[in-house]
Structures are given as C-alpha cells and as structure tokens.
N, C-alpha and C positions, 0 to 999 in steps of 0.2 A: 864908362860902363857906369849902368845907375843900380844902386845898391838900396835895398828897403831897411830902415833901420829895425832892430830887434824890438818887437813890443809896441810898434809904432799905431797910433789909433787911425784906423781906416778912414774915420771922417777927416781927419787932418790930412791923411795922404791924398784923400780923394778932392780935397779943395785947391790940390795943385791946379794951376792954369794949364789948359789944354785947348785947342782949336775947338773942341766939342764939350768943354766944360759946361754943366748945366742941362745937357740933354740925358735923358733917362730912357735907357735901352731894356726892354725886355726880351730877354733871347731865351726863346722857347725850343731853340733847334739843337739838333744833336747830330754825330758823325763829323762831317768836316766842312760843307760850303757854309751852312749857317753860323757855326761857330767860329769859323774864321772871320766871317763878316762882323761879328760881335768883338772879337778880339781887336780887330783893325779900329773900330770905333771906340773901344774902350782905352787902346794905347793913346789915342788923340784926347783923351779927357772925359770922354762919356761915362757915365755912371751905369755900369751893365749888372743887371741881376739875371743869372741864367737860373732857369726853372728845369730840372731834372726829374725823372720818374724816380720812384722810391729805390729802385736798383740801379740809377745812376745812369749816365750815357754808355751807350754800348761800347764806346772806344776804351772805356776804362779797363777792357778786357783784351784790348787788340796789342798784345805783346807777345814775346818779350822784347825789350826788357820791361821791368816791373820796379816801381820804387818798393821802399820797406813795407808800405800798406798794401801791396798789391796792385797799385794803378799803373797802367802803361804809360810808357814814354809819349805814345800817339796822342794821348788826351792831354798830356802836360803841354804838347806843341800848339794847341788850340784854344786853351780856356784860361789865358792869362787876363789880368785887370778886370776878372768878374768875381761877384760872389755868388755862390750857390745855395738855393732852397730846392727841397725835395717836396713834389706835389704829384698826386694821382690826378691827372686831368680827365680821367675817364670817370671820377668820382664826383658827386654834386659839391662836396665841399672844396675840391681842388678847382672846379670850374668857378666857382663863386669867387675864391681868392684871386684866379687868374684875373677876372674881371676888375676886381679892387686895384690890382696892379696895372692895368690896362688903363684905368681913371687917371693914374697918376705918370703914366710913360709916355714920352714923346715916339717912340719907336717900337714896334713888335718886329722881331725876326723869327720865323717858323718855317720849318721844312717837313711837314709831316705829309704823308701821302694823300694827294687830293681827296677831300670829302671827310677826312678824320676829325679836324676841327669842326666842321659843319655837324657831323654826327654827336659832337659834345654840345652844340648849341653855342660855341664861341668862335665860328668862323668869321671871315672878315666882313661879308655881306651881312651877318647876324648882328655885327657891333658897330659897325661904322657910323651909324646916325647916332647912336649912343654916345659914341667917342670920336666925333667928327675931325679932331686934332690930329688923330694917331698915322704915323706914317708905317704902314703895314708891308713888311719885304715878306714876300713868300718866295722860297727857294724849291723849285720842284725838277724832275727829272725831264719833262717835257712839256710843261705848261699844263693847263687843265680842260682843254678842249682839243680838237683837230684830230686827225687820224691816229696819233699816239697820246693824245691827252690823257692825263691822270693814270698813265703807265708808270711804275717805278723806275727810276733811273740811278745808274751806278757808273761811276768814272770810267771803268774799264770798258763797260757796254758801250758808253757814250763814245769813247775813243775809237772803238770799231766803227759804230754807226755813222759818227760824223766824218770818217775818211781820214781821222789821224793816223790809226795803225796802217793804212795802205802806203803812206808816205814816209813810215819810219822803218829803219833797218836796211840791211843790206839787200842790193839789188838783187842779188841771186837767191836771199834768204827769204824767210816767211814774214807777213806783216807782224810788226812788233809794237806791243804797248809802249808809251812813254814812261819811263822808269820811275816817275812820281806822279801823284794824283792831280795832273795838270788841269784837267776839266773841271774837277770840284774846286780847287784854289782859283781858277780864274772865274769861276762863278761866284765864289765867296768875294773875290776883288770886284767883280761887276755889281753884286748885290750892295757893296759898300757904296760904291760910286752911285748907284741908284738912290741909297737913302740920302746921300748928301744932295743930290738933285733935288729930291722932294722936300726935304728940309728947306733948302733954298726957296724953292717956290713957295712953301708954307708961310715964309717970312713976309711975302707979298700978299697971298691969299687968305691964310689964316686956316686953310684947310689941309687936311692930310689926303694921301691918296695910296694906291696900291702899287707897290714895286714889284714887278715880276721878273724873276731871274730863274732863267731854265738852264741845265746842264746841257741840253741839246744845242740850244743857241749859242752858248758861251763855246761849245767844242767847234762849231761850225765858224765862230768868229776867229777861231785860232788858225784859219787854213791859208793866211798869207804866206808866201806869195802864191801857193798853189792854185787858190780859186781864182785869182787873177789871171794867171797863166792860162787855166781852162777857159774862162769866160773869153779871152782873146784868141786862143788858137784852136779850142775845141780837141786839145790832146789830152787824155786822161794823166796826170802825173803818176810817176811811179817812185819807187825807192832809190835814193841816191847815197845811202849810207851817211857818213859825215858831211858830204859834200853839199853845196848849196846849189838848188838847181839852176839858178840864173847866173851866178857868177864864180870866177875860179882864178886863182887859188883860194878856195874858202871852204878848207878841208883839214883833216888830221894828216901830218906829214911824218914819217919817222925819222929820226936822227940816229946819231952815235950813241945817243943817252935816251931819254925819255922823250915821246913823242911831243909834238906842238900842234898846236890850231894856228894856221894862217888864215886870216880873214882880210885878204886884200880886196878892197873894194873899187880901186879905180886905176887907170894907166901910171899916174905918177908914183902910187904905193909899189906898184909892180916894179917900176924902172929902179926905184931905191932897193927894193929886194934883191934883184938881179946885180946892181951895182956892188952890193954889200957882200955876196957871196962869191964875187968875181965871175960872174956869169951875165955881163952887160950886153952880150951879143942876143940873149933869149927876148929882151924888150924891144929888140929891133928886128926879131924875126916875125915874118908876116903872119905865121900861124898864132903866134900870142901878143902880137902888138897892140891890140885893143881888147877891151872887154869882152865883147861879143866873141871875137876869135878864141879868146883864151878859153871861154865857157863850151864853144865847140870843139875845141881841141884838147880838152882837159885830159883826156887818156895819153896823149902824148907828152903833156906837160909835167903830170905827176912824177913819173920815173925819173924825169932829168933833175926835178927838185930833191927827190930822195937820194939821187946820187950826191949831189952836191951837199946835202945835209950829213952824209955818212959818217963824216969824221968830226962832227961837231957835237957839243953837248946841248940837249935840248933846252935846259933851263938858262944857260948863258946865251944861247942864240936868240931865244924867246925875249929875253931882257934887252939884248944889243938891238933887235928889230924893232920892239918898242921904242927904244930910245931915238931912233932915227926917223919914226912916224910910221913905221909899218905895223899895222894892227897884228899881234901875235901873242900866244899865251901858252904856258905849260899846260899840259893835261894833270890836273892835281885829282887825288881822291877826297872823299868827304873830310876827312880830318885834316888834311893839308891845306884845305880851303878854308876850313873854320879856324885854324891856327895862323893863318897868314897875317902879317903885320898889318895889311891894309883892311882886313876884316876888323880888326881891334880899333884902327883908326876911325873907321866907319861907325863905329859902335853897333856893329851887326851881331855881336854875341853878348847877351845881356846876363846878369846874374842877380839873385836876390838871396838873403838870407834863409837859412833853410836848405841850401843845396841847389835851388832851382837855376837851371841855365836854359836859355832859349834864344830863338833868332830876334834880333832887333827889329824895329819898324823901318822899313825901307823909303818912307817918304819923309823927309827932313824940313821942317819949318823952322825959320830963323827965330820968330817971337814965342811961339808957342809949340815947341818940340813935343814929339812923345815922351810920355814917362812911363814907368814900371812900377806900379803901386802895390798891387796885389797878385800874389803867386796863385797860381792854380790851387784850387780845393779850399778856398777862402769862403766862410760861410756868411749867408746874409739871409734876413728874412724881409727886407723893404729897401725902397730907395734912400740913398744917404741924405738927399737935400731935396727941397722945393724948388 
C-alpha cells in the first residue's frame, strides 16, 4: 500500500516520477467518465488541476455514505491525485482564468453538453488555433453530430440503447442493467487511451488534436462476442443468465456450500474437471466431448455437474480446481473481494492519511509505477510545475 506522509508538501509529492510526469491536465469534467480519465492520468504522474463549479461536482451529493464534511463516497472514488479549483465558467472572469490555464496545460478533459463551452467562448474550435499544442478530450453521450448528436447521454440509457441490457439477466427475466456504471467507466478508460495516443503523436508532430470519446461508442464496443455472433449468424442474441453464450461450462454452479463459477474454456480443462470430481465418463460422452457439443447440450450438462458438486464445499472445490488448472472461483461479495489476500498483494486497495481508501491503479509499470500523492478534495490554484 502507498501512504501519504502527513503534512507533505504537494510540490514534493508531485515531483515523484511517473510515466506521465511533466504532463499537465486541466480537468473540466464532472460526474464519472471525464473524472475517471483524469484520475487515471493523475495516478500515473500527471499534474491534474480539476475545475469545479462554485457548488462543486454533482457527485459530491451522490450518497449515502458521506464523509464528516458531507461529501459522498462516489466523489472520492473518482477524484484522487487532483487539486481542485472552483470557477464559474459561465462568467467572464471564469472564462478568462480557464484560458490562462489552457495556455499552460497539455491536456484538457471536458464532458459538458455539446455546445456549452462554445456558448462560453472556450470551445475546442474557438481556442485550438490559440493553443495548438492542446490535446483536447471531449467526453459526450453520442458525439456532436449524427441522428443522436449533441443529445445528453447517461450510463443506464446507453446500456439500454447499445443492447447491453438485452443480453444481461436471466433468460426468462426482464432485460437488466449491469450492476455498475460500466459504460461510463469504459468511456473514461477509452478517453485516457485516446489522450495517450494523441500525446504520443504530438511528440512527432508538435500538434495537439481532439479526442472524441462517446458513451454510445463505448457501449457498443462492449458487445463482444454478441456482436460477432450476430454478424456471422444473423441470430439476435438473448439473455443467458450467468452462462457464456458460446462456451460451457462457463457458468455459476451450486455446491454443498457457496456457489462457484466455472470458466472451462477447452476440452483439456473439461477432462481435468471430470477426472477430479470422479466423473471421467462425462468427458467421453459424445454430448460433452467437444466445446461445441457442450455448448449445445448445456441444459443436460449443468444438472449433472450440480449433482456432482452437491456434497462439496464451494471454496475448497474452487481452490482445488484452480490448483489443477481448471479455472474456477468462489462467488464473493464486495467486502470479501476487497479483503482478499491477493487484493492486498496486488496493491488494489490504497490508503492515505486522513482516512482515504480507494481502489488502486490496475495498470502496473515496472519502472514508473502509479503513485497516490493527493487525496480527493486537495485544493490548488495552478499547475505545480512548468
């Protein structure tokens, strides 16, 4: 874990080397997709200054739970390694201040409704000739043109429109939203990828460019393998519950204790599973001998596996199967997952002085690892370095 020293000078903290050390990011975004992009860049060493309206980012009120100052946990999950400045961008003095910050920034991240920044006179096309070095990352719901262009986009609505809800849930149940803001989060990740691509190209050309990250595009990009299946077969995918549409057993199976998830991806793994549970004949049964046949005959295979697991403890069975090369896992709740010893080993829970805890950076670099320098709500007026 990484701990921030009490009273540490932010300038000294920000000087720690990271892959993006020296990159200055002006984060004008709010809610999720843009702030997550800014946090990813900040974790890897960028100097991130987040501009919020005088009342603060809306997610400060998205609780409970709240901290002692009334700021919601939701906000804390997205605004680490940033310093905060409050500006009214609808006012001339706020617009002038942002222009001053743009002159020093390498990257701008914003996710205002299309046309908002243009109304304020600080949109991309209005400033790009003045600041040709800027990499400008625009996060929108649907982009700015086309049949849905400029319309506001929200995670759950995009999950519905992009087909994600139609393939999520039990076969006999209603379409179901994925239980986390997956579209917003993937859009934030795609935005960060786009920023890094544009920065790499700028090193050659000296020119910035617009990075266009839309929730709609990111939602559609998550449709593998369902889109690939539809392109080849023309058959509209349906809901399969916990089961994979193409391979089996790739599903939750009940045991004598907690349920486990089996993720058997090939014939060798299936044979190992069958031998371990004393059902070697299943691997020779023509209904289950190949991956394709197991997928076709899944409704016959699942009850046989459930019966074979009925007297076994789920956790012990999952551990034993993993040990022999059969992918399996216990179904844990959030607290169990965050307290797992491997979570600590992978430094996926981080803490700072003042009581902050958060998820760690999932990308590990050997020479320039992520660092956790500034807890959310740190104040700042300008970039820390030139």
